[in-house]
Every structure is written in structure tokens, then in C-alpha cells.
Backbone as JSON Lines, residues from 0, in Angstrom:
{"i":0,"aa":"M","n":[9.02,1.6,33.34],"ca":[10.28,0.99,32.95],"c":[10.25,0.75,31.44]}
{"i":1,"aa":"R","n":[11.43,0.87,30.84],"ca":[11.57,0.61,29.41],"c":[12.65,-0.45,29.19]}
{"i":2,"aa":"V","n":[12.37,-1.33,28.25],"ca":[13.35,-2.32,27.82],"c":[13.75,-1.94,26.41]}
{"i":3,"aa":"V","n":[15.03,-1.62,26.23],"ca":[15.5,-1.15,24.92],"c":[16.27,-2.26,24.23]}
{"i":4,"aa":"L","n":[15.82,-2.62,23.03],"ca":[16.54,-3.58,22.2],"c":[17.31,-2.81,21.14]}
{"i":5,"aa":"D","n":[18.62,-2.86,21.21],"ca":[19.44,-2.2,20.21],"c":[19.54,-3.13,19.0]}
{"i":6,"aa":"M","n":[18.89,-2.75,17.92],"ca":[18.79,-3.58,16.73],"c":[19.89,-3.28,15.71]}
{"i":7,"aa":"R","n":[20.86,-2.49,16.11],"ca":[21.99,-2.15,15.24],"c":[22.68,-3.45,14.81]}
{"i":8,"aa":"G","n":[22.93,-3.59,13.57],"ca":[23.62,-4.77,13.06],"c":[22.69,-5.89,12.64]}
{"i":9,"aa":"V","n":[21.39,-5.78,12.94],"ca":[20.45,-6.81,12.51],"c":[20.15,-6.58,11.03]}
{"i":10,"aa":"T","n":[20.5,-7.57,10.21],"ca":[20.32,-7.42,8.77],"c":[19.27,-8.37,8.2]}
{"i":11,"aa":"F","n":[18.75,-9.26,9.04],"ca":[17.74,-10.21,8.56],"c":[16.73,-10.45,9.66]}
{"i":12,"aa":"C","n":[15.47,-10.57,9.28],"ca":[14.4,-10.91,10.21],"c":[13.28,-11.54,9.41]}
{"i":13,"aa":"D","n":[12.86,-12.74,9.82],"ca":[11.76,-13.4,9.14],"c":[10.52,-13.38,10.03]}
{"i":14,"aa":"S","n":[9.51,-14.16,9.67],"ca":[8.26,-14.15,10.44],"c":[8.48,-14.61,11.87]}
{"i":15,"aa":"R","n":[9.41,-15.51,12.08],"ca":[9.7,-15.96,13.45],"c":[10.29,-14.81,14.27]}
{"i":16,"aa":"G","n":[11.16,-14.03,13.66],"ca":[11.73,-12.88,14.36],"c":[10.68,-11.83,14.68]}
{"i":17,"aa":"L","n":[9.78,-11.57,13.72],"ca":[8.69,-10.62,13.97],"c":[7.8,-11.12,15.1]}
{"i":18,"aa":"G","n":[7.49,-12.42,15.07],"ca":[6.67,-13.0,16.13],"c":[7.33,-12.88,17.48]}
{"i":19,"aa":"T","n":[8.64,-13.05,17.52],"ca":[9.38,-12.91,18.77],"c":[9.31,-11.49,19.3]}
{"i":20,"aa":"L","n":[9.41,-10.51,18.41],"ca":[9.29,-9.11,18.84],"c":[7.91,-8.84,19.43]}
{"i":21,"aa":"V","n":[6.87,-9.4,18.82],"ca":[5.51,-9.23,19.33],"c":[5.39,-9.88,20.71]}
{"i":22,"aa":"I","n":[5.93,-11.08,20.86],"ca":[5.88,-11.77,22.16],"c":[6.62,-10.95,23.22]}
{"i":23,"aa":"L","n":[7.78,-10.42,22.87],"ca":[8.54,-9.6,23.82],"c":[7.78,-8.33,24.21]}
{"i":24,"aa":"A","n":[7.13,-7.7,23.24],"ca":[6.37,-6.49,23.52],"c":[5.2,-6.79,24.45]}
{"i":25,"aa":"R","n":[4.54,-7.91,24.23],"ca":[3.42,-8.3,25.1],"c":[3.91,-8.63,26.5]}
{"i":26,"aa":"A","n":[5.03,-9.33,26.6],"ca":[5.59,-9.66,27.92],"c":[5.98,-8.38,28.66]}
{"i":27,"aa":"A","n":[6.56,-7.43,27.94],"ca":[6.93,-6.16,28.56],"c":[5.68,-5.45,29.07]}
{"i":28,"aa":"A","n":[4.62,-5.44,28.26],"ca":[3.38,-4.77,28.66],"c":[2.79,-5.42,29.92]}
{"i":29,"aa":"R","n":[2.84,-6.75,29.99],"ca":[2.34,-7.44,31.19],"c":[3.14,-7.06,32.42]}
{"i":30,"aa":"A","n":[4.42,-6.76,32.22],"ca":[5.29,-6.36,33.32],"c":[5.26,-4.84,33.55]}
{"i":31,"aa":"R","n":[4.32,-4.18,32.88],"ca":[4.17,-2.73,32.96],"c":[5.43,-2.0,32.5]}
{"i":32,"aa":"A","n":[6.02,-2.53,31.45],"ca":[7.2,-1.92,30.83],"c":[6.87,-1.67,29.36]}
{"i":33,"aa":"V","n":[7.75,-0.96,28.71],"ca":[7.6,-0.67,27.29],"c":[8.81,-1.21,26.56]}
{"i":34,"aa":"L","n":[8.58,-1.96,25.49],"ca":[9.66,-2.44,24.65],"c":[9.98,-1.36,23.62]}
{"i":35,"aa":"V","n":[11.23,-0.95,23.57],"ca":[11.68,0.08,22.63],"c":[12.66,-0.57,21.66]}
{"i":36,"aa":"L","n":[12.38,-0.44,20.37],"ca":[13.3,-0.92,19.35],"c":[14.18,0.25,18.94]}
{"i":37,"aa":"A","n":[15.48,0.11,19.14],"ca":[16.4,1.21,18.88],"c":[17.32,0.87,17.72]}
{"i":38,"aa":"N","n":[17.69,1.89,16.97],"ca":[18.7,1.79,15.91],"c":[18.33,0.78,14.84]}
{"i":39,"aa":"L","n":[17.08,0.88,14.36],"ca":[16.64,-0.01,13.28],"c":[17.3,0.39,11.97]}
{"i":40,"aa":"G","n":[17.74,-0.59,11.22],"ca":[18.25,-0.34,9.89],"c":[17.1,-0.19,8.9]}
{"i":41,"aa":"D","n":[17.41,0.19,7.69],"ca":[16.39,0.38,6.67],"c":[15.59,-0.89,6.42]}
{"i":42,"aa":"F","n":[16.26,-2.05,6.45],"ca":[15.57,-3.32,6.21],"c":[14.47,-3.54,7.25]}
{"i":43,"aa":"L","n":[14.8,-3.38,8.53],"ca":[13.8,-3.62,9.57],"c":[12.7,-2.57,9.55]}
{"i":44,"aa":"K","n":[13.03,-1.34,9.23],"ca":[12.0,-0.31,9.13],"c":[11.0,-0.67,8.04]}
{"i":45,"aa":"R","n":[11.5,-1.09,6.88],"ca":[10.61,-1.49,5.79],"c":[9.8,-2.72,6.16]}
{"i":46,"aa":"L","n":[10.45,-3.69,6.8],"ca":[9.76,-4.92,7.19],"c":[8.61,-4.63,8.16]}
{"i":47,"aa":"L","n":[8.85,-3.8,9.15],"ca":[7.79,-3.45,10.1],"c":[6.67,-2.69,9.41]}
{"i":48,"aa":"A","n":[7.0,-1.82,8.46],"ca":[5.98,-1.06,7.74],"c":[5.15,-1.97,6.84]}
{"i":49,"aa":"V","n":[5.83,-2.82,6.08],"ca":[5.13,-3.71,5.14],"c":[4.26,-4.73,5.87]}
{"i":50,"aa":"S","n":[4.74,-5.21,7.0],"ca":[3.99,-6.21,7.77],"c":[2.8,-5.59,8.5]}
{"i":51,"aa":"G","n":[2.8,-4.27,8.63],"ca":[1.69,-3.59,9.28],"c":[1.77,-3.56,10.8]}
{"i":52,"aa":"I","n":[2.89,-3.98,11.36],"ca":[2.98,-3.98,12.82],"c":[3.9,-2.9,13.37]}
{"i":53,"aa":"G","n":[4.5,-2.12,12.51],"ca":[5.44,-1.11,12.94],"c":[4.84,-0.07,13.88]}
{"i":54,"aa":"D","n":[3.55,0.27,13.69],"ca":[2.91,1.27,14.54],"c":[2.66,0.77,15.95]}
{"i":55,"aa":"H","n":[2.86,-0.51,16.19],"ca":[2.61,-1.09,17.5],"c":[3.86,-1.12,18.39]}
{"i":56,"aa":"F","n":[4.95,-0.58,17.88],"ca":[6.2,-0.57,18.63],"c":[6.66,0.86,18.84]}
{"i":57,"aa":"V","n":[7.36,1.08,19.93],"ca":[8.05,2.35,20.13],"c":[9.4,2.18,19.43]}
{"i":58,"aa":"I","n":[9.69,3.08,18.51],"ca":[10.92,2.98,17.74],"c":[11.75,4.22,18.02]}
{"i":59,"aa":"R","n":[12.97,4.0,18.49],"ca":[13.88,5.11,18.79],"c":[14.94,5.17,17.71]}
{"i":60,"aa":"E","n":[15.05,6.34,17.11],"ca":[16.04,6.55,16.06],"c":[17.37,6.9,16.68]}
{"i":61,"aa":"D","n":[18.44,6.74,15.9],"ca":[19.76,7.2,16.35],"c":[19.66,8.67,16.74]}
{"i":62,"aa":"G","n":[20.3,9.02,17.82],"ca":[20.31,10.4,18.24],"c":[19.22,10.74,19.23]}
{"i":63,"aa":"D","n":[18.17,9.9,19.35],"ca":[17.15,10.14,20.36],"c":[17.75,9.81,21.71]}
{"i":64,"aa":"G","n":[17.58,10.67,22.64],"ca":[18.14,10.45,23.97],"c":[17.46,9.3,24.68]}
{"i":65,"aa":"P","n":[18.2,8.53,25.47],"ca":[17.62,7.39,26.16],"c":[16.59,7.79,27.19]}
{"i":66,"aa":"E","n":[16.62,9.04,27.63],"ca":[15.67,9.49,28.63],"c":[14.52,10.27,28.02]}
{"i":67,"aa":"D","n":[14.41,10.31,26.71],"ca":[13.36,11.07,26.04],"c":[12.09,10.23,25.96]}
{"i":68,"aa":"P","n":[11.09,10.47,26.82],"ca":[9.89,9.63,26.82],"c":[9.06,9.8,25.56]}
{"i":69,"aa":"A","n":[9.25,10.88,24.81],"ca":[8.48,11.1,23.61],"c":[9.12,10.45,22.39]}
{"i":70,"aa":"A","n":[10.31,9.89,22.55],"ca":[10.99,9.28,21.41],"c":[10.23,8.06,20.95]}
{"i":71,"aa":"G","n":[10.11,7.92,19.65],"ca":[9.45,6.76,19.11],"c":[8.32,7.14,18.2]}
{"i":72,"aa":"T","n":[7.87,6.19,17.39],"ca":[6.82,6.47,16.44],"c":[5.56,5.68,16.73]}
{"i":73,"aa":"G","n":[5.65,4.67,17.56],"ca":[4.48,3.83,17.82],"c":[3.83,4.14,19.14]}
{"i":74,"aa":"Q","n":[2.81,3.36,19.45],"ca":[2.05,3.56,20.67],"c":[2.66,2.83,21.85]}
{"i":75,"aa":"G","n":[3.55,1.87,21.59],"ca":[4.15,1.11,22.67],"c":[3.36,-0.1,23.08]}
{"i":76,"aa":"T","n":[2.35,-0.48,22.29],"ca":[1.56,-1.67,22.6],"c":[1.72,-2.68,21.5]}
{"i":77,"aa":"A","n":[1.74,-3.92,21.86],"ca":[1.88,-5.0,20.88],"c":[0.55,-5.25,20.2]}
{"i":78,"aa":"P","n":[0.59,-5.74,18.96],"ca":[-0.66,-6.03,18.24],"c":[-1.41,-7.17,18.88]}
């Protein structure tokens, strides 16, 4: 199972928001699901890269099909 968070329109995220994403990814993993971050804007892409946690998320770009299991850049596991 996959849980997809559509991040379209998110223009701000601080450490609390990053922590929440990590908590959600861990909860999904415990439920044998994968948290997918979809439609990230440039700000969130940079934030995940700079913080060093971006590789721990499955990231789906615009245009990736919802049924494409290979979509994403991360491993699908939370840090």
C-alpha cells in the first residue's frame, strides 16, 4: 500500500514540518505502507536535499503515473 501526500501548494516547511514527514514515513513503514511525496515544489526539493533526508523518501514528480511502482527518487524508508 502507498500513502501519497500531494505537496502541491506547500510553500513553507520548517524543522517541525520535516519532523512530521519523518514521523509519517515511519508510521507508514510500520503499517507496511510507503509514504510518497508528490508534486514537490522547488522549495521543498531544496529543503529535503539540504537537510540530507531527501533520499529517505519516495518522491513522485508531476507526470509520474500513480500506479508506477518505480516512480520516485528515494528508498521509501524514513531516516
